[in-house]
GUFIKE-91965 format. One record per residue: residue number from 1; x, y negated, z negated of N, C-alpha, C in turn. Coordinates in steps of 0.001 Angstrom, whole numbers, plus 500000, padded with zeros to 6 digits. Each point is the difference from the previous one (the first is absolute). Layout:
N
<pt NUM, <X, Y, Z>, <X, Y, Z>, <X, Y, Z>>;
...
This chain:
170
<pt 1, <514289, 490360, 465365>, <498811, 500380, 500717>, <500589, 501205, 501141>>;
<pt 2, <499324, 500977, 500132>, <500732, 501042, 500961>, <499204, 499751, 501453>>;
<pt 3, <500591, 500426, 500940>, <499789, 499842, 501447>, <498645, 500499, 500329>>;
<pt 4, <499376, 501028, 499356>, <498663, 500261, 500435>, <498871, 498941, 499224>>;
<pt 5, <500320, 499453, 498755>, <499297, 499168, 499521>, <500033, 498655, 501053>>;
<pt 6, <501106, 499549, 500605>, <500110, 499059, 500805>, <499262, 500309, 501399>>;
<pt 7, <499867, 501012, 500533>, <499304, 500573, 501097>, <498654, 499481, 499667>>;
<pt 8, <499393, 500665, 498835>, <498645, 499813, 499794>, <499506, 498604, 499741>>;
<pt 9, <500896, 499422, 499371>, <499562, 498588, 499971>, <500030, 499129, 501163>>;
<pt 10, <501216, 500332, 501004>, <499817, 499435, 501365>, <499022, 500432, 500656>>;
<pt 11, <499345, 501169, 500093>, <498855, 500391, 500651>, <498687, 499459, 499414>>;
<pt 12, <499809, 499671, 498792>, <499139, 499275, 499411>, <499781, 498547, 500473>>;
<pt 13, <501446, 499627, 499980>, <499924, 498222, 500669>, <499963, 499950, 501314>>;
<pt 14, <500222, 500887, 500787>, <500234, 499811, 501473>, <499053, 500685, 500757>>;
<pt 15, <499285, 501106, 499633>, <499178, 500682, 500914>, <499109, 499008, 500738>>;
<pt 16, <499167, 499299, 499301>, <499076, 499393, 500820>, <500596, 498851, 500852>>;
<pt 17, <500903, 499243, 499485>, <500675, 499240, 501253>, <500762, 500556, 501035>>;
<pt 18, <500307, 501140, 499680>, <500883, 500798, 501181>, <499013, 500363, 500924>>;
<pt 19, <498925, 500763, 499428>, <498677, 500286, 500964>, <499703, 498968, 500983>>;
<pt 20, <499732, 498710, 499357>, <499349, 499039, 500745>, <500938, 499466, 500892>>;
<pt 21, <501386, 499845, 499696>, <501275, 499741, 501135>, <499771, 501142, 501234>>;
<pt 22, <499938, 501074, 499419>, <499910, 500938, 501269>, <498896, 500166, 500851>>;
<pt 23, <498630, 499546, 499267>, <498940, 499955, 500640>, <499968, 499129, 501110>>;
<pt 24, <500851, 498740, 499934>, <500081, 498757, 500926>, <500808, 500881, 501264>>;
<pt 25, <500703, 501066, 499819>, <500868, 500475, 501167>, <499466, 501621, 500472>>;
<pt 26, <499296, 500357, 499513>, <499294, 501306, 500800>, <498507, 499812, 499955>>;
<pt 27, <499518, 501012, 501041>, <498405, 499757, 500322>, <499127, 500141, 498906>>;
<pt 28, <500299, 500926, 498973>, <498910, 500092, 499172>, <500635, 500094, 498457>>;
<pt 29, <498834, 499807, 498813>, <500706, 500214, 498749>, <500538, 501092, 499609>>;
<pt 30, <499368, 501388, 500585>, <500418, 501163, 499825>, <501591, 500225, 500255>>;
<pt 31, <500204, 499602, 500976>, <501360, 500011, 500471>, <500981, 499063, 499113>>;
<pt 32, <499690, 498826, 499699>, <500546, 499376, 498788>, <500135, 500558, 498862>>;
<pt 33, <499178, 500796, 499474>, <500040, 500794, 498877>, <501112, 500948, 500045>>;
<pt 34, <499693, 500821, 500956>, <501000, 500882, 500538>, <501258, 499663, 500060>>;
<pt 35, <500236, 498803, 500657>, <501614, 499606, 499972>, <500538, 499397, 498824>>;
<pt 36, <499008, 499374, 499159>, <500357, 499591, 498653>, <500591, 501216, 499116>>;
<pt 37, <499168, 501035, 499940>, <500287, 501107, 499276>, <501114, 500606, 500593>>;
<pt 38, <500487, 500170, 501294>, <501334, 500515, 500373>, <500812, 499083, 499573>>;
<pt 39, <500158, 498722, 499879>, <500978, 499106, 499652>, <500348, 500091, 498580>>;
<pt 40, <499074, 500468, 499187>, <500264, 500046, 498426>, <500681, 501086, 499854>>;
<pt 41, <499634, 501422, 500890>, <500722, 501091, 499843>, <501139, 500057, 500501>>;
<pt 42, <500379, 499180, 500775>, <501379, 499802, 500694>, <501104, 499077, 498983>>;
<pt 43, <499250, 499126, 499401>, <500718, 499114, 499128>, <500265, 500943, 498559>>;
<pt 44, <498919, 500860, 499616>, <500370, 500784, 498779>, <501062, 500930, 500241>>;
<pt 45, <500042, 500793, 501175>, <500893, 501050, 500375>, <501233, 499290, 500010>>;
<pt 46, <500292, 498662, 500758>, <501314, 499046, 499926>, <500324, 499834, 498539>>;
<pt 47, <499197, 499501, 499197>, <500350, 499624, 498794>, <500425, 501055, 499111>>;
<pt 48, <499233, 501081, 500315>, <500841, 501513, 499125>, <501472, 499962, 500235>>;
<pt 49, <500429, 499572, 501194>, <501304, 500390, 500276>, <500912, 498801, 500084>>;
<pt 50, <499436, 498889, 499738>, <500739, 498907, 499878>, <499433, 498606, 499237>>;
<pt 51, <500760, 499192, 499587>, <499324, 498731, 499351>, <499513, 499078, 501116>>;
<pt 52, <498785, 499601, 499995>, <499729, 498706, 500807>, <500238, 499031, 499614>>;
<pt 53, <500475, 498763, 500615>, <500507, 498828, 499597>, <498480, 499221, 500044>>;
<pt 54, <499289, 500251, 500974>, <498899, 499131, 500236>, <498856, 501117, 500646>>;
<pt 55, <499436, 500542, 498989>, <499012, 501185, 500303>, <498746, 499251, 500943>>;
<pt 56, <499315, 498778, 499751>, <499246, 499214, 500735>, <500210, 500150, 501733>>;
<pt 57, <501351, 499248, 500060>, <500543, 500022, 501253>, <500069, 501022, 500774>>;
<pt 58, <500453, 501241, 499335>, <500081, 501221, 500342>, <498867, 500478, 500632>>;
<pt 59, <498812, 499671, 499237>, <498636, 500852, 500238>, <499607, 499289, 501152>>;
<pt 60, <499968, 498583, 500010>, <499500, 499397, 500925>, <500837, 500362, 501454>>;
<pt 61, <501031, 499995, 499890>, <501084, 500174, 501236>, <499399, 501598, 500530>>;
<pt 62, <500080, 500792, 498972>, <499587, 501315, 500639>, <498436, 500051, 500642>>;
<pt 63, <499151, 499515, 499119>, <498670, 499775, 500545>, <499907, 499401, 501308>>;
<pt 64, <500794, 498982, 500494>, <500007, 499458, 501180>, <500608, 500930, 500920>>;
<pt 65, <501147, 500550, 499757>, <500657, 501123, 500919>, <498969, 501197, 500025>>;
<pt 66, <499125, 500526, 499257>, <498989, 500823, 500386>, <498956, 499534, 500993>>;
<pt 67, <499720, 498673, 499568>, <498905, 499560, 501098>, <500615, 499834, 501428>>;
<pt 68, <501222, 499648, 500024>, <500732, 499961, 501339>, <500129, 501456, 500811>>;
<pt 69, <500475, 500818, 498980>, <500007, 501545, 500664>, <498548, 500534, 500247>>;
<pt 70, <498842, 499566, 499397>, <498801, 500491, 500467>, <499355, 499434, 501005>>;
<pt 71, <500465, 498649, 500173>, <499643, 499342, 501313>, <500481, 500798, 501221>>;
<pt 72, <501335, 500048, 499659>, <500738, 500518, 501313>, <499654, 501321, 500297>>;
<pt 73, <499588, 500765, 498938>, <499483, 501332, 500324>, <498705, 500004, 500683>>;
<pt 74, <499152, 499229, 499579>, <498732, 499783, 500504>, <500081, 499308, 501386>>;
<pt 75, <500950, 499218, 500556>, <500012, 499691, 501194>, <500720, 500908, 501041>>;
<pt 76, <500847, 501136, 499494>, <500573, 500981, 500737>, <498845, 501122, 500160>>;
<pt 77, <499324, 500087, 499061>, <498517, 500896, 500072>, <499253, 499675, 500837>>;
<pt 78, <499504, 498562, 499811>, <498952, 499435, 501116>, <500732, 499959, 501374>>;
<pt 79, <501227, 500002, 500114>, <500683, 499898, 501613>, <499688, 501510, 500375>>;
<pt 80, <500370, 500850, 499458>, <499837, 501304, 500483>, <498494, 500458, 499900>>;
<pt 81, <498989, 499803, 499304>, <498861, 500292, 500286>, <499372, 499353, 501329>>;
<pt 82, <500400, 498853, 500182>, <499512, 499201, 501369>, <500565, 500832, 500946>>;
<pt 83, <501354, 500215, 500074>, <500557, 500555, 500760>, <499254, 501386, 500511>>;
<pt 84, <499785, 500596, 499140>, <499198, 501470, 500041>, <498752, 499732, 500633>>;
<pt 85, <499272, 498784, 499835>, <498754, 499970, 500115>, <499513, 499326, 501199>>;
<pt 86, <501025, 499721, 500767>, <499772, 498930, 501192>, <499549, 501089, 500836>>;
<pt 87, <498821, 499533, 500987>, <499265, 500591, 500752>, <500839, 500133, 501355>>;
<pt 88, <499999, 501234, 500776>, <500495, 500159, 501572>, <499679, 498895, 500663>>;
<pt 89, <500585, 499301, 500687>, <499479, 499099, 501176>, <500091, 500493, 501226>>;
<pt 90, <498921, 499992, 500685>, <500009, 500514, 501298>, <499176, 498947, 500889>>;
<pt 91, <500541, 499577, 501117>, <499288, 499213, 501042>, <498760, 500425, 500411>>;
<pt 92, <499989, 501516, 500160>, <498715, 500422, 500692>, <498787, 499857, 498944>>;
<pt 93, <500287, 500034, 498533>, <498720, 500231, 498977>, <499839, 498456, 499880>>;
<pt 94, <498566, 499990, 500461>, <499263, 498824, 499809>, <499382, 499492, 498536>>;
<pt 95, <499599, 501148, 499552>, <499691, 499790, 498341>, <500998, 500850, 499473>>;
<pt 96, <500741, 499280, 499222>, <500939, 500539, 498968>, <499702, 500745, 498998>>;
<pt 97, <498674, 499869, 499518>, <499229, 500599, 498904>, <499387, 501096, 500286>>;
<pt 98, <499954, 500485, 501271>, <499140, 501209, 500332>, <500917, 501227, 500441>>;
<pt 99, <500614, 500686, 499191>, <501019, 500843, 500349>, <499597, 501204, 500957>>;
<pt 100, <500835, 500131, 501025>, <499867, 501031, 500754>, <499881, 501326, 499416>>;
<pt 101, <499490, 501135, 500750>, <499806, 501288, 499777>, <501453, 500526, 499241>>;
<pt 102, <500930, 499885, 501015>, <501337, 500255, 499566>, <500545, 499695, 498892>>;
<pt 103, <499909, 498567, 499867>, <500372, 499316, 498810>, <499388, 500521, 498576>>;
<pt 104, <498594, 500481, 500208>, <499431, 500053, 498823>, <500660, 501686, 499776>>;
<pt 105, <500005, 500702, 500871>, <500490, 501501, 499773>, <501644, 499635, 499585>>;
<pt 106, <500767, 499166, 500433>, <501233, 499812, 499550>, <500175, 499518, 498465>>;
<pt 107, <498937, 499211, 499851>, <500056, 499613, 498627>, <499648, 501025, 499073>>;
<pt 108, <499116, 500746, 500271>, <499919, 501193, 499189>, <500659, 501097, 499789>>;
<pt 109, <500886, 500155, 500845>, <501159, 500818, 500198>, <501169, 499326, 499214>>;
<pt 110, <500022, 498774, 499911>, <501149, 499512, 499128>, <499714, 499749, 498839>>;
<pt 111, <498522, 499955, 499357>, <499374, 500032, 498921>, <500345, 501373, 499287>>;
<pt 112, <499601, 501141, 500765>, <500288, 501426, 499600>, <501650, 499914, 499581>>;
<pt 113, <500667, 499488, 500869>, <501383, 500270, 499865>, <500247, 498900, 498682>>;
<pt 114, <499651, 498858, 499722>, <500162, 499400, 498725>, <499543, 500665, 498830>>;
<pt 115, <499091, 500861, 500023>, <499225, 500659, 498736>, <501060, 501257, 499695>>;
<pt 116, <500507, 500638, 501229>, <501095, 500902, 500012>, <501102, 499606, 498908>>;
<pt 117, <500696, 498704, 500513>, <501168, 499505, 499596>, <499615, 499686, 498451>>;
<pt 118, <499001, 499288, 499772>, <499706, 499542, 498549>, <499788, 501237, 499036>>;
<pt 119, <499405, 501354, 500778>, <500120, 501271, 499151>, <501532, 500391, 499575>>;
<pt 120, <500759, 499570, 500870>, <501556, 500712, 499496>, <500857, 498766, 499355>>;
<pt 121, <499372, 499013, 499683>, <500566, 498700, 498896>, <500131, 500897, 498667>>;
<pt 122, <501410, 499267, 499308>, <499799, 500240, 498884>, <499017, 499522, 499016>>;
<pt 123, <499494, 500829, 498944>, <498686, 499695, 499264>, <499763, 498654, 499743>>;
<pt 124, <500977, 499220, 499419>, <499808, 498849, 499405>, <500029, 498896, 501315>>;
<pt 125, <500587, 500148, 500928>, <499862, 499238, 501325>, <498501, 500224, 500441>>;
<pt 126, <499664, 501087, 500295>, <498733, 500396, 500570>, <499001, 499436, 499051>>;
<pt 127, <500240, 500143, 498680>, <498808, 499340, 499206>, <499890, 498497, 500144>>;
<pt 128, <501273, 499368, 500131>, <499873, 498438, 500086>, <499274, 499552, 501062>>;
<pt 129, <500593, 500793, 501275>, <499245, 499647, 501310>, <498495, 500294, 499879>>;
<pt 130, <499689, 501205, 499526>, <498545, 500077, 500127>, <499276, 499077, 499100>>;
<pt 131, <500425, 499594, 498788>, <499368, 498960, 499422>, <499976, 498610, 500641>>;
<pt 132, <500991, 499713, 500580>, <499826, 498838, 500509>, <499228, 499835, 501311>>;
<pt 133, <500257, 500788, 500954>, <499507, 500351, 501045>, <498072, 500544, 499915>>;
<pt 134, <500304, 501081, 499259>, <498542, 500571, 500181>, <499187, 499517, 498853>>;
<pt 135, <500205, 499217, 498751>, <499357, 499554, 499120>, <500327, 498657, 500066>>;
<pt 136, <500894, 499255, 500600>, <499848, 498560, 500171>, <500620, 499483, 498589>>;
<pt 137, <500635, 500613, 499201>, <500505, 499308, 498750>, <501272, 499135, 500512>>;
<pt 138, <500147, 499239, 498901>, <500983, 498867, 500096>, <501201, 500992, 499358>>;
<pt 139, <501341, 499325, 500365>, <501169, 500663, 499513>, <500064, 499945, 498554>>;
<pt 140, <499391, 499003, 499229>, <500137, 499865, 498577>, <498825, 501060, 499357>>;
<pt 141, <499041, 500316, 500717>, <499041, 501077, 499579>, <500542, 501251, 500184>>;
<pt 142, <500748, 500270, 500989>, <500491, 501403, 500507>, <501065, 500150, 499023>>;
<pt 143, <500861, 499105, 499506>, <501137, 499870, 499028>, <499429, 500305, 498677>>;
<pt 144, <498790, 499304, 499560>, <499126, 500411, 498654>, <499913, 501522, 499835>>;
<pt 145, <499251, 500396, 501448>, <499385, 501401, 499756>, <501187, 501078, 500280>>;
<pt 146, <500874, 499591, 500652>, <501318, 501064, 500032>, <501024, 499799, 498666>>;
<pt 147, <499708, 499087, 499310>, <500806, 499588, 498775>, <501609, 499884, 500754>>;
<pt 148, <500169, 499165, 500740>, <501328, 499451, 500522>, <499962, 498505, 500455>>;
<pt 149, <501078, 499449, 500547>, <500225, 498629, 499851>, <499170, 499436, 501596>>;
<pt 150, <499911, 498887, 500220>, <499107, 499682, 501208>, <501192, 500064, 501014>>;
<pt 151, <501276, 499633, 499702>, <501120, 500408, 500941>, <500301, 501257, 500275>>;
<pt 152, <499472, 500820, 499372>, <500122, 501496, 500414>, <499008, 500506, 500776>>;
<pt 153, <498867, 499418, 499709>, <498657, 500328, 501069>, <500362, 499081, 501195>>;
<pt 154, <500548, 498978, 500293>, <500546, 499429, 501133>, <500969, 500832, 500780>>;
<pt 155, <500763, 500608, 499323>, <501082, 500982, 500616>, <499423, 501041, 500497>>;
<pt 156, <498988, 500781, 499274>, <499375, 501291, 500551>, <499008, 499535, 501031>>;
<pt 157, <499298, 498995, 500352>, <499064, 499522, 500911>, <501276, 499705, 501404>>;
<pt 158, <501177, 499237, 499703>, <500719, 500037, 501206>, <500671, 501176, 500355>>;
<pt 159, <500422, 500946, 499049>, <500546, 501299, 500391>, <498869, 500663, 500812>>;
<pt 160, <498642, 499927, 499611>, <498851, 500865, 500745>, <499994, 499332, 501415>>;
<pt 161, <500036, 498671, 499981>, <500015, 499433, 501423>, <500910, 500314, 500723>>;
<pt 162, <501248, 500003, 499425>, <501284, 500393, 501005>, <499805, 501518, 500397>>;
<pt 163, <499525, 500785, 499029>, <499927, 501617, 500430>, <499024, 500088, 500983>>;
<pt 164, <498974, 499349, 500051>, <499332, 500176, 501017>, <500099, 499532, 501286>>;
<pt 165, <500590, 498592, 500000>, <500782, 499475, 501122>, <500896, 500933, 500733>>;
<pt 166, <501023, 500535, 499110>, <501091, 500785, 500500>, <499423, 501208, 500780>>;
<pt 167, <498825, 500778, 499452>, <499582, 501249, 500181>, <499281, 499836, 501415>>;
<pt 168, <499114, 498949, 500025>, <499244, 499568, 501331>, <500697, 499597, 501039>>;
<pt 169, <501455, 499762, 499775>, <500829, 499454, 501081>, <500566, 501346, 500771>>;
<pt 170, <499970, 501097, 499241>, <500550, 501505, 500198>, <498986, 500550, 501153>>;
């Protein structure tokens, strides 16, 4: 039996149990399916270059590592977003939710600056960023539309946010 047949048999045998396993660890089934697919791809790539003694163990370990990576990236992403979205605190402002005229003008200027920065981004980074922020698509939806991996979309979004932050500091 050749390696490709083994991989196909293993996929038929383990796809559903692997997705169930991952669904317990990630927020939604879509992410579980994406991670399972990525784990199978990595196993297949690895198996092409080396013989695996225990493909099932390799697959589950890879899937678990992918979950850990995704959760870690999500935490970093959320931490960054929350730090960027914190309102400015002022003892003089009684009503934090009613921005002053100066703050409104400042926010509009900052938004114009962000649009300029986004226009200068590399095409793929800009597209991923706009699909995520403009159309509110999930990373996996963006990955499907752009025909790239979910992790590549995450890298594009992080790159876009980093570029915006750095440009705004100047």
